[in-house]
Backbone as CSV, one residue per row, in Angstrom:
resi,resn,N_x,N_y,N_z,CA_x,CA_y,CA_z,C_x,C_y,C_z
1,MET,-50.691,-3.916,150.972,-51.648,-2.572,150.489,-50.323,-1.664,149.914
2,PRO,-50.663,-1.307,148.562,-49.607,-0.662,148.557,-49.815,0.924,148.906
3,THR,-48.987,1.702,148.399,-48.796,3.204,149.274,-48.717,3.868,148.041
4,PRO,-49.920,4.389,147.538,-49.775,5.669,145.914,-48.558,6.563,146.625
5,ASN,-48.348,7.459,145.485,-48.359,8.709,145.055,-48.925,9.547,144.175
6,PRO,-49.762,10.259,144.457,-50.806,10.539,143.750,-49.925,11.387,142.629
7,ALA,-49.023,12.569,143.213,-48.089,13.645,142.768,-47.434,12.729,141.778
8,ALA,-46.804,12.015,141.891,-45.906,11.810,140.921,-47.054,11.069,139.936
9,LEU,-47.640,10.026,139.801,-48.515,9.150,139.079,-48.947,10.971,138.218
10,ASP,-49.600,11.661,139.013,-50.046,12.483,137.629,-49.452,12.836,137.318
11,PHE,-48.075,14.023,137.743,-47.044,14.113,136.780,-46.970,12.863,135.994
12,LEU,-46.332,11.890,135.582,-46.292,11.241,134.646,-47.831,10.837,133.669
13,LEU,-48.736,11.230,134.454,-50.274,11.720,133.704,-49.805,12.464,132.412
14,THR,-48.833,13.473,132.776,-49.061,14.813,132.026,-48.164,15.496,131.714
15,ARG,-46.851,15.394,132.361,-45.473,15.299,131.403,-45.451,15.906,130.156
16,ARG,-44.794,15.853,129.610,-44.754,16.351,127.853,-43.441,16.988,127.842
17,SER,-42.529,17.097,126.814,-41.543,17.584,126.451,-41.509,18.741,126.087
18,ARG,-40.865,20.028,126.055,-40.751,21.306,125.268,-39.280,21.249,124.538
19,PRO,-40.562,21.765,123.306,-39.584,21.505,121.609,-38.333,22.282,122.383
20,ALA,-36.799,22.306,121.982,-36.191,22.311,122.194,-36.030,24.024,122.101
21,LYS,-36.450,23.869,120.830,-36.632,25.821,119.780,-37.068,26.768,121.537
22,THR,-37.897,25.953,122.262,-38.509,27.435,123.220,-37.979,27.162,124.346
23,LEU,-36.518,26.332,124.341,-35.966,26.613,125.422,-34.419,27.868,125.592
24,THR,-34.485,28.593,126.451,-33.949,29.852,126.391,-32.960,29.369,128.215
25,THR,-31.620,30.783,128.677,-31.483,30.957,129.625,-32.159,31.231,130.490
26,PRO,-32.518,31.441,131.595,-31.014,30.294,132.283,-31.592,28.960,132.267
27,ALA,-30.626,28.151,132.187,-30.215,26.699,132.152,-29.958,26.373,133.997
28,PRO,-29.918,25.395,134.750,-29.911,25.019,135.744,-28.261,25.180,136.031
29,ASP,-27.893,25.524,136.774,-26.235,25.708,136.875,-25.948,24.149,137.679
30,ARG,-24.975,23.635,138.144,-24.189,22.501,138.778,-24.651,21.867,139.759
31,ALA,-25.135,22.817,140.389,-26.058,22.698,141.926,-27.237,22.185,141.601
32,ALA,-27.971,22.332,140.846,-29.708,22.230,140.226,-29.327,21.074,139.556
33,LEU,-28.641,21.057,138.804,-28.468,19.672,137.891,-28.057,18.610,138.550
34,ALA,-26.869,18.594,139.743,-26.814,17.042,140.400,-27.720,16.691,140.825
35,PRO,-29.328,16.938,141.691,-30.284,16.324,141.487,-31.148,15.339,140.567
36,ILE,-31.200,16.368,139.031,-30.906,15.868,138.263,-30.761,14.467,137.651
37,LEU,-29.319,14.990,137.382,-28.666,13.817,136.853,-28.121,12.713,137.353
38,THR,-28.546,12.695,139.008,-29.115,11.825,140.232,-29.816,10.551,140.070
39,ALA,-31.184,11.595,139.938,-32.756,11.195,139.975,-32.469,10.187,138.414
40,GLY,-30.800,11.210,137.340,-31.469,10.163,135.582,-30.605,8.943,135.836
41,VAL,-29.706,8.551,136.859,-28.891,7.164,136.587,-29.924,6.349,138.044
42,ARG,-31.060,6.797,138.183,-31.485,5.655,138.919,-32.532,4.810,137.990
43,VAL,-31.922,4.198,137.675,-32.438,3.456,136.421,-32.544,1.763,136.855
44,PRO,-33.562,0.806,135.714,-32.791,-0.441,136.072,-31.446,-0.524,135.868
45,ASP,-30.795,-1.509,135.889,-29.471,-1.661,135.273,-28.588,-3.563,136.172
46,HIS,-29.693,-4.109,135.074,-28.613,-5.338,135.376,-27.485,-5.908,135.893
47,GLY,-27.190,-6.283,136.759,-25.852,-6.457,136.998,-24.852,-4.807,137.490
48,LYS,-25.283,-4.358,138.046,-25.077,-2.778,138.068,-23.560,-2.409,137.308
49,LEU,-23.939,-2.730,135.973,-22.879,-2.626,134.672,-22.527,-1.101,134.713
50,GLU,-23.793,-0.046,134.893,-23.445,1.479,134.709,-22.879,1.598,133.198
51,PRO,-23.698,0.861,132.228,-23.462,0.937,130.605,-23.925,2.816,129.874
52,TRP,-23.636,3.717,130.743,-23.375,4.601,130.180,-22.413,5.593,130.839
53,ARG,-22.245,6.703,130.431,-22.044,7.976,130.656,-22.838,8.945,130.504
54,LEU,-22.540,10.460,131.194,-23.263,11.926,131.141,-21.839,12.534,130.717
55,VAL,-21.970,13.336,129.555,-21.624,14.404,129.017,-22.605,15.927,128.971
56,VAL,-21.886,17.025,130.148,-22.939,18.269,130.250,-21.945,19.424,129.690
57,LEU,-22.773,19.672,127.994,-22.052,20.551,127.436,-22.727,21.783,128.495
58,GLU,-22.264,23.083,128.653,-22.611,24.440,129.168,-22.171,24.909,128.435
59,ARG,-23.620,26.344,128.892,-23.440,27.465,127.274,-22.208,27.558,126.673
60,GLY,-20.911,27.453,127.442,-19.421,27.667,126.699,-18.916,26.927,125.519
61,ALA,-19.535,25.534,126.550,-18.995,24.733,125.420,-19.666,24.589,124.272
62,MET,-20.870,25.494,124.048,-21.603,25.146,123.041,-21.725,25.231,121.158
63,ALA,-20.417,26.767,121.144,-19.955,27.223,119.720,-19.262,26.376,119.577
64,ARG,-17.928,25.817,120.711,-17.167,24.424,120.096,-18.345,24.064,119.472
65,VAL,-18.917,23.316,119.916,-20.054,21.819,119.846,-20.852,22.507,118.644
66,ALA,-20.948,23.898,118.323,-22.222,23.912,116.971,-21.068,24.174,116.050
67,ALA,-19.807,24.172,116.215,-19.077,24.694,115.264,-18.380,23.268,115.150
68,VAL,-18.068,21.970,115.478,-17.652,20.811,115.399,-19.203,20.037,114.173
69,ALA,-19.937,20.591,114.732,-21.317,19.687,113.850,-21.352,20.606,112.313
70,GLU,-21.726,21.807,112.203,-20.774,22.749,111.077,-19.852,22.348,109.965
71,ALA,-19.098,21.651,110.937,-17.877,20.994,110.039,-17.984,19.909,109.866
72,ARG,-18.800,19.104,109.914,-19.002,17.163,109.816,-20.089,17.876,108.974
73,ALA,-20.805,18.658,108.932,-22.010,19.028,108.123,-21.446,18.996,106.852
74,ASP,-20.984,20.174,106.698,-19.335,20.317,105.271,-19.250,19.074,105.251
75,ALA,-18.112,18.646,105.599,-17.549,16.896,105.045,-18.332,16.201,104.734
76,LEU,-19.830,15.905,105.136,-20.660,14.862,104.584,-21.601,15.750,103.618
77,GLY,-21.498,16.439,103.354,-22.102,17.119,102.456,-23.448,17.375,102.825
78,LEU,-24.115,17.447,103.802,-25.488,17.359,103.970,-26.146,18.186,103.645
79,ASP,-27.794,18.095,103.311,-28.713,18.869,102.587,-28.680,20.897,103.668
80,PRO,-28.573,21.917,103.368,-28.385,22.887,104.281,-29.675,22.683,105.199
81,ASP,-30.634,22.007,105.316,-31.853,22.206,106.481,-31.536,21.620,107.195
82,LYS,-30.891,19.609,107.229,-30.682,19.464,107.279,-29.160,19.573,108.439
83,ALA,-28.774,19.985,108.178,-27.562,20.405,108.487,-28.075,21.476,109.674
84,ARG,-28.310,22.268,109.378,-28.598,23.672,110.249,-29.696,22.480,110.882
85,LYS,-30.729,22.391,111.061,-31.202,21.331,112.781,-30.147,20.869,113.820
86,GLY,-28.899,19.953,113.138,-28.063,19.300,114.078,-27.596,20.813,114.439
87,ILE,-26.977,21.443,114.013,-25.951,22.666,114.829,-26.776,23.150,115.277
88,THR,-28.226,23.884,115.351,-28.860,24.834,116.190,-29.233,24.094,117.465
89,GLN,-29.442,22.760,117.417,-29.461,22.300,118.232,-28.631,21.874,119.370
90,PHE,-26.832,23.112,119.058,-26.105,23.713,119.812,-26.408,24.986,120.007
91,SER,-26.057,25.536,119.201,-25.747,27.142,118.857,-27.159,27.613,120.118
92,GLU,-27.949,26.637,120.186,-29.111,27.840,120.475,-29.427,27.444,121.944
93,SER,-28.955,25.938,122.107,-29.425,25.508,123.621,-28.383,25.828,124.846
94,PRO,-29.242,26.327,125.726,-29.359,26.456,126.962,-27.551,25.272,128.042
95,LEU,-28.010,24.476,127.724,-27.817,23.592,128.340,-27.532,22.301,127.708
96,CYS,-26.685,21.205,127.638,-27.479,19.652,126.893,-26.595,18.762,127.835
97,VAL,-27.356,17.553,127.965,-26.607,16.488,128.853,-26.822,15.194,127.646
98,ALA,-25.649,14.914,127.211,-25.690,14.083,125.992,-25.689,12.381,126.963
99,VAL,-25.833,11.838,126.390,-26.028,10.453,128.005,-25.460,9.473,126.333
100,ILE,-25.060,8.602,126.472,-23.370,8.315,126.097,-23.382,6.496,126.244
101,HIS,-24.056,5.671,125.859,-24.053,3.999,126.191,-22.248,3.174,126.219
102,VAL,-21.695,3.143,126.714,-20.656,2.505,127.308,-21.046,1.203,127.576
103,PRO,-21.166,-0.070,126.118,-20.893,-0.858,126.322,-20.165,-2.240,127.385
104,ARG,-20.423,-2.709,127.838,-20.038,-3.741,129.161,-19.707,-4.653,128.471
105,SER,-18.677,-5.751,128.728,-18.548,-6.938,128.322,-18.782,-7.743,129.056
106,THR,-19.484,-8.287,129.191,-20.650,-9.096,130.301,-20.624,-9.820,129.421
107,GLU,-20.797,-11.868,129.898,-22.005,-12.573,129.180,-22.746,-12.912,130.297
108,LYS,-23.019,-11.766,131.146,-24.501,-11.977,132.347,-25.651,-11.285,131.894
109,VAL,-24.700,-10.273,130.899,-26.295,-8.664,130.870,-26.192,-8.844,129.138
110,PRO,-27.108,-9.541,128.341,-26.902,-9.280,127.558,-27.071,-7.436,126.567
111,ALA,-26.496,-7.619,125.787,-26.196,-5.981,125.228,-27.514,-5.273,124.799
112,ARG,-28.353,-6.250,124.682,-29.818,-5.344,124.729,-30.084,-4.581,125.612
113,GLU,-30.017,-5.571,126.755,-30.237,-4.856,128.457,-29.159,-3.742,128.669
114,GLN,-28.404,-4.111,128.408,-27.364,-2.712,128.686,-27.628,-0.987,127.481
115,GLU,-28.496,-1.426,125.992,-29.168,-0.293,125.421,-30.051,0.210,126.452
116,LEU,-30.960,-0.708,126.858,-32.235,-0.247,127.475,-32.610,0.222,128.566
117,SER,-31.312,0.320,129.329,-30.776,0.642,130.740,-30.645,2.351,129.957
118,VAL,-29.574,2.440,128.566,-28.947,3.443,128.797,-29.906,4.510,128.384
119,ALA,-31.115,3.956,127.286,-32.192,4.793,127.628,-33.255,4.960,128.523
120,ASN,-33.199,4.451,129.358,-33.628,4.474,130.844,-33.305,5.937,131.043
121,VAL,-31.695,5.727,131.383,-31.235,7.467,131.623,-31.763,8.253,130.766
122,ALA,-31.828,8.254,130.048,-32.412,9.897,129.001,-33.652,9.942,129.552
123,LEU,-34.428,9.239,129.578,-36.000,9.735,129.820,-35.869,9.785,131.395
124,SER,-35.037,9.386,131.749,-34.858,9.440,133.851,-34.536,10.685,134.123
125,ILE,-33.486,11.525,133.042,-32.863,12.743,132.941,-33.862,13.632,132.469
126,LEU,-34.730,13.163,131.916,-35.701,14.194,131.060,-36.834,14.649,132.039
127,ASN,-36.857,13.771,132.109,-38.585,13.610,133.491,-37.581,14.352,134.826
128,ALA,-36.843,14.081,135.070,-36.640,15.040,136.346,-36.299,16.026,136.251
129,ALA,-35.601,16.628,135.058,-35.702,18.188,134.581,-36.961,18.792,134.696
130,LEU,-37.781,18.188,133.883,-39.343,18.450,134.064,-40.299,18.478,135.141
131,ALA,-39.744,17.538,135.907,-39.909,17.933,137.507,-39.349,18.892,137.780
132,ALA,-38.454,19.085,137.940,-37.270,20.330,138.666,-38.229,22.053,137.818
133,GLY,-38.795,21.572,137.344,-39.673,22.637,136.812,-38.862,23.592,135.178
134,TRP,-37.972,23.015,135.040,-37.537,23.294,133.844,-37.951,22.725,132.587
135,GLY,-38.010,23.200,131.988,-38.070,22.807,130.359,-37.202,21.388,129.810
136,ALA,-37.740,20.898,129.016,-36.737,19.353,128.601,-37.048,19.183,127.338
137,CYS,-36.021,18.465,126.534,-36.557,17.252,125.387,-35.128,16.977,125.549
138,TRP,-35.857,15.532,125.108,-34.378,14.652,124.584,-34.370,14.467,123.056
139,LEU,-33.535,14.587,122.377,-32.988,14.867,120.892,-32.338,14.008,120.063
140,THR,-31.916,13.904,118.650,-30.686,12.768,118.375,-30.258,13.884,117.668
141,GLY,-30.916,13.098,116.019,-30.515,13.937,114.628,-29.761,12.883,114.390
142,TRP,-28.646,14.319,112.970,-27.298,13.675,113.031,-26.622,13.500,113.186
143,PRO,-26.539,14.168,114.158,-24.807,14.361,115.137,-24.897,13.260,115.945
144,ALA,-26.111,12.363,116.451,-25.958,11.797,117.376,-25.330,10.763,116.758
145,TYR,-25.072,10.725,115.096,-24.977,9.249,114.618,-23.717,9.211,113.505
146,ASP,-23.223,10.353,113.973,-22.176,10.575,113.000,-20.857,9.913,114.220
147,ASP,-20.227,8.768,113.975,-19.121,8.507,114.331,-18.289,10.154,114.765
148,GLY,-17.968,10.627,113.588,-16.814,11.545,113.585,-17.630,13.127,114.425
149,PHE,-18.435,13.536,114.078,-18.671,14.466,115.237,-18.875,14.044,116.894
150,CYS,-19.461,12.706,117.532,-19.145,12.297,118.370,-17.672,12.332,118.943
151,LYS,-16.834,11.273,118.133,-15.187,11.733,118.708,-15.026,12.599,118.758
152,ASP,-15.226,13.880,117.768,-14.795,15.367,118.253,-15.308,15.983,118.812
153,ALA,-16.164,16.435,119.085,-17.112,17.232,119.641,-17.721,16.495,121.414
154,LEU,-17.163,15.423,121.962,-17.657,14.642,123.031,-16.750,13.664,123.257
155,GLY,-15.389,13.625,122.615,-14.579,12.402,122.786,-15.275,11.201,122.775
156,LEU,-16.219,10.569,122.287,-16.473,9.432,122.529,-15.291,8.283,121.997
157,GLN,-15.124,7.266,122.575,-14.483,5.746,122.404,-14.870,5.161,121.285
158,PRO,-14.571,4.341,120.681,-14.424,3.279,119.828,-15.255,1.987,120.832
159,GLY,-16.542,2.121,119.926,-17.957,1.177,120.495,-18.651,2.006,121.324
160,GLU,-18.307,2.985,121.630,-19.904,4.096,122.641,-20.517,5.168,121.604
161,TRP,-22.047,5.354,122.108,-22.907,6.181,120.716,-23.543,6.438,121.828
162,VAL,-24.448,7.675,120.962,-25.130,8.923,122.157,-26.818,7.858,121.672
163,ALA,-27.036,7.670,123.331,-28.644,7.266,123.710,-28.949,8.648,122.920
164,GLY,-28.974,9.771,122.914,-30.088,11.070,123.348,-28.955,12.273,123.586
165,PHE,-29.347,13.073,123.369,-28.994,14.584,124.105,-30.507,15.053,124.758
166,VAL,-30.243,15.526,126.249,-31.443,16.181,126.585,-31.065,17.439,126.874
167,HIS,-31.307,18.515,126.105,-31.614,19.602,126.204,-32.683,20.157,127.372
168,ILE,-31.792,20.888,128.119,-32.695,21.782,129.495,-32.296,22.690,129.381
169,GLY,-33.503,24.094,129.694,-33.410,25.127,129.990,-34.742,25.856,130.484
170,THR,-35.052,26.972,130.126,-35.781,27.488,130.610,-36.938,27.666,129.566
171,GLU,-38.465,27.464,129.458,-39.135,27.356,128.249,-39.730,28.761,128.504
172,THR,-39.592,29.617,127.003,-40.582,30.420,126.405,-41.745,30.504,126.475
173,SER,-42.368,29.633,125.394,-43.869,29.264,125.940,-44.102,27.464,125.884
174,THR,-45.066,27.185,126.015,-45.971,26.130,126.514,-46.773,25.365,124.773
175,PRO,-45.970,24.396,124.236,-47.123,24.046,122.908,-48.506,23.680,123.364
176,PRO,-49.405,23.201,122.376,-50.317,22.770,123.211,-49.802,21.496,123.163
177,ASP,-51.120,20.528,123.663,-50.539,19.064,124.048,-51.078,18.181,122.629
178,ARG,-50.352,16.995,122.715,-50.462,16.058,121.349,-50.974,15.255,121.475
179,PRO,-51.635,14.950,120.311,-52.652,12.915,120.538,-52.266,12.190,121.005
180,ARG,-52.193,11.767,122.137,-51.650,10.098,123.165,-52.189,9.086,122.333
181,PRO,-51.049,7.820,122.286,-51.636,7.217,121.950,-52.924,6.604,122.410
182,ASP,-53.284,5.800,121.504,-54.894,4.769,121.780,-54.745,3.345,123.028
183,LEU,-54.560,3.486,124.198,-54.031,2.842,124.816,-55.068,1.305,124.333
184,ALA,-56.021,1.119,124.281,-57.096,0.230,124.069,-56.365,-0.681,122.844
185,ALA,-55.996,0.247,122.005,-55.507,0.221,120.331,-54.194,-0.231,120.560
186,ILE,-53.370,-0.494,121.489,-52.124,-1.203,121.719,-52.062,-2.108,122.985
187,THR,-52.915,-2.603,123.546,-52.945,-3.632,124.250,-53.362,-4.589,124.050
188,THR,-52.934,-5.758,124.390,-53.472,-7.092,124.517,-53.517,-7.467,126.028
189,TRP,-54.604,-8.135,126.400,-54.916,-8.406,128.113,-55.299,-9.916,127.501
190,ILE,-53.721,-10.977,128.066,-54.714,-12.371,128.401,-54.437,-12.861,129.810
191,SER,-55.751,-13.265,129.959,-56.355,-14.052,131.455,-55.261,-15.076,130.939
192,GLU,-55.787,-16.359,130.777,-55.447,-17.204,130.654,-54.734,-18.183,129.763
């Protein structure tokens, strides 16, 4: 007989990300972030490969990372609105955890499974931050896909890529909930 955990299920049924623009200081310090990151890496990981790593950008690093984003936006000739979104996700964030995919060469675990594992890390960090009472959101945007930014700002090695930037802080306002998927419209039941 299963042993239910109603509090955990209620959290998952009601969880929602907080927009990055609503996050401010304080953010979790290293001691408060440790259990969030520990929970975040408790994900399915076929072969125990750990095809991911984390880069924690504390408030003191954000101006440097935003400056790298600004330089890359200029070099790429990005539209000013698009450039600004990529820059401000760092200049205005109190804390960011960059979840990095580190592909592992093995015949045992397909690349797709490794990619799904790193996505689980990003979601688990997001959910752990929310469960710990912080506001949090998972973003990507053009900086996540720009190799120059990833190398210069985060020190990514060839073959590594950003699965997401999980921004964590104190929320200043709670937006209204959004419509959720119609479960009946997206579910097929097969009985025989």
